[in-house]
C-alpha positions as CSV (number, residue, x, y, z in Angstrom):
1,M,-27.7,-19.0,17.5
2,A,-28.7,-21.6,20.1
3,I,-26.7,-24.5,21.2
4,N,-28.2,-27.9,21.6
5,P,-27.7,-29.1,25.2
6,L,-27.0,-32.6,24.1
7,T,-24.4,-31.3,21.8
8,L,-22.8,-29.7,24.8
9,L,-22.8,-32.9,26.8
10,K,-21.2,-34.8,23.9
11,L,-18.5,-32.2,23.7
12,K,-17.8,-32.3,27.3
13,D,-17.5,-36.2,27.0
14,R,-15.2,-35.8,24.0
15,L,-13.0,-33.4,25.6
16,G,-12.6,-35.9,28.6
17,V,-11.5,-38.5,26.2
18,F,-9.2,-36.1,24.4
19,K,-7.6,-35.0,27.7
20,E,-7.1,-38.8,28.6
21,E,-5.4,-39.6,25.3
22,H,-3.4,-36.4,24.9
23,P,-2.5,-35.3,28.5
24,K,0.2,-32.9,27.3
25,V,-1.8,-30.8,25.0
26,L,-4.0,-28.8,27.6
27,P,-1.1,-28.0,29.9
28,F,0.7,-26.8,26.9
29,F,-2.2,-24.3,26.2
30,H,-2.4,-23.3,29.8
31,A,1.3,-22.4,29.8
32,I,0.9,-20.3,26.7
33,N,-2.2,-18.7,28.0
34,E,-0.4,-17.8,31.3
35,R,2.5,-16.2,29.6
36,G,0.3,-14.5,27.1
37,L,0.8,-14.3,23.3
38,V,2.2,-11.0,22.0
39,P,2.4,-9.6,18.6
40,G,5.5,-11.0,16.8
41,S,5.1,-14.5,18.5
42,V,5.2,-17.3,16.0
43,I,2.7,-20.1,16.1
44,E,3.9,-23.2,14.0
45,M,1.8,-26.2,13.2
46,K,3.1,-29.6,11.8
47,V,1.0,-32.6,10.8
48,A,3.0,-35.8,10.1
49,L,0.8,-38.6,8.4
50,P,1.3,-42.2,9.0
51,D,2.7,-42.6,5.3
52,G,5.6,-40.1,6.1
53,Q,4.0,-37.1,4.5
54,E,4.4,-33.8,6.5
55,Y,2.7,-30.5,6.3
56,T,4.1,-27.6,8.2
57,T,2.8,-24.0,8.3
58,N,3.3,-21.0,10.7
59,I,1.9,-17.6,11.5
60,R,3.5,-14.5,13.0
61,V,0.9,-13.2,15.6
62,T,-0.5,-9.7,14.8
63,P,-2.4,-7.3,17.1
64,N,-5.7,-8.5,15.2
65,D,-4.9,-12.1,16.1
66,I,-4.6,-11.0,19.8
67,E,-8.0,-9.3,19.7
68,T,-9.7,-12.4,18.0
69,I,-8.0,-14.8,20.6
70,G,-9.3,-12.4,23.4
71,L,-12.9,-12.5,22.1
72,L,-12.7,-16.3,21.8
73,K,-11.6,-16.6,25.5
74,K,-14.3,-14.2,26.8
75,K,-17.2,-16.0,28.7
76,E,-20.6,-14.5,28.2
């Protein structure tokens, strides 16, 4: 599957905007990456909508999750 070079340029620009608007997110992920996820870790996600509705979920990391994350992190 080929990736359109224009799409990559747009993605790079959007990532720059994201980093400016949400400066704490990437350092958070870098800290997690440095420490490393291990099986048994819990990842929790919460979305709070402007109307007050909230959605929360979590997963307990498994060895399969670690393998999948490793594949996503690999650079080809």
